[in-house]
C-alpha positions as CSV (number, residue, x, y, z in Angstrom):
1,M,0.0,0.0,0.0
2,K,1.4,3.4,-1.0
3,T,1.7,6.2,1.5
4,S,-0.4,8.5,-0.7
5,E,-3.3,6.0,-0.4
6,I,-2.9,5.7,3.3
7,R,-2.8,9.5,3.8
8,N,-6.3,9.7,2.1
9,L,-7.8,7.4,4.7
10,S,-9.4,8.5,7.9
11,E,-8.0,7.5,11.3
12,N,-10.7,4.8,11.7
13,E,-10.1,3.4,8.3
14,I,-6.3,3.2,9.1
15,A,-7.0,1.3,12.3
16,Q,-9.3,-1.1,10.4
17,K,-6.7,-1.6,7.8
18,I,-4.0,-2.3,10.5
19,N,-6.3,-5.0,11.9
20,E,-6.9,-6.6,8.5
21,V,-3.2,-6.7,7.7
22,E,-2.2,-8.0,11.1
23,Q,-4.8,-10.8,10.7
24,E,-3.3,-11.6,7.3
25,I,0.1,-11.8,8.8
26,F,-1.2,-14.2,11.4
27,N,-2.7,-16.4,8.7
28,L,0.5,-16.4,6.8
29,R,2.5,-17.3,9.9
30,F,0.1,-20.2,10.4
31,Q,0.6,-21.3,6.8
32,S,4.4,-21.1,7.3
33,R,4.3,-23.3,10.3
34,T,2.2,-25.9,8.5
35,G,4.5,-25.8,5.4
36,K,1.8,-24.5,3.0
37,L,3.0,-21.0,2.5
38,D,3.3,-20.1,-1.2
39,N,5.1,-16.8,-1.0
40,P,7.2,-16.3,2.2
41,V,8.3,-12.8,1.1
42,R,4.6,-11.6,1.4
43,T,5.0,-11.5,5.2
44,R,7.9,-9.0,5.0
45,F,5.8,-6.7,2.8
46,L,2.8,-6.9,5.1
47,R,5.0,-6.1,8.2
48,R,6.3,-3.0,6.3
49,D,2.7,-2.0,5.5
50,V,1.7,-2.2,9.2
51,A,4.7,-0.1,10.1
52,R,3.7,2.4,7.4
53,L,0.1,2.5,8.5
54,K,1.1,3.0,12.2
55,T,3.5,5.8,11.3
56,I,0.9,7.7,9.3
57,A,-1.7,7.1,12.0
58,R,0.7,8.5,14.6
59,Q,1.4,11.5,12.4
60,K,-2.3,12.2,12.0
61,A,-2.9,11.9,15.7
62,A,-0.1,14.3,16.5
63,V,-1.4,16.9,14.0
64,S,-5.0,16.6,15.5
65,A,-3.6,16.9,19.0
66,A,-1.4,19.8,18.4
67,P,-2.6,23.1,19.7
68,A,-3.7,25.7,17.2
69,S,-1.1,28.2,16.3
70,K,-1.9,31.9,16.6
């Protein structure tokens, strides 16, 4: 997922997306343990997506919590 796409999402949508991606990582980890994982590199990309989502969510929270400048 691209950062420009993430920045267009609301904070609630970002949180929902984080949950979806983390669930997918869990499923891939399960497949890895059972030996049925087709693409092991996908896990790395999903972890990076979660980090990207959390970073932008944190930035949006900081902007909304910042006091208004005079």
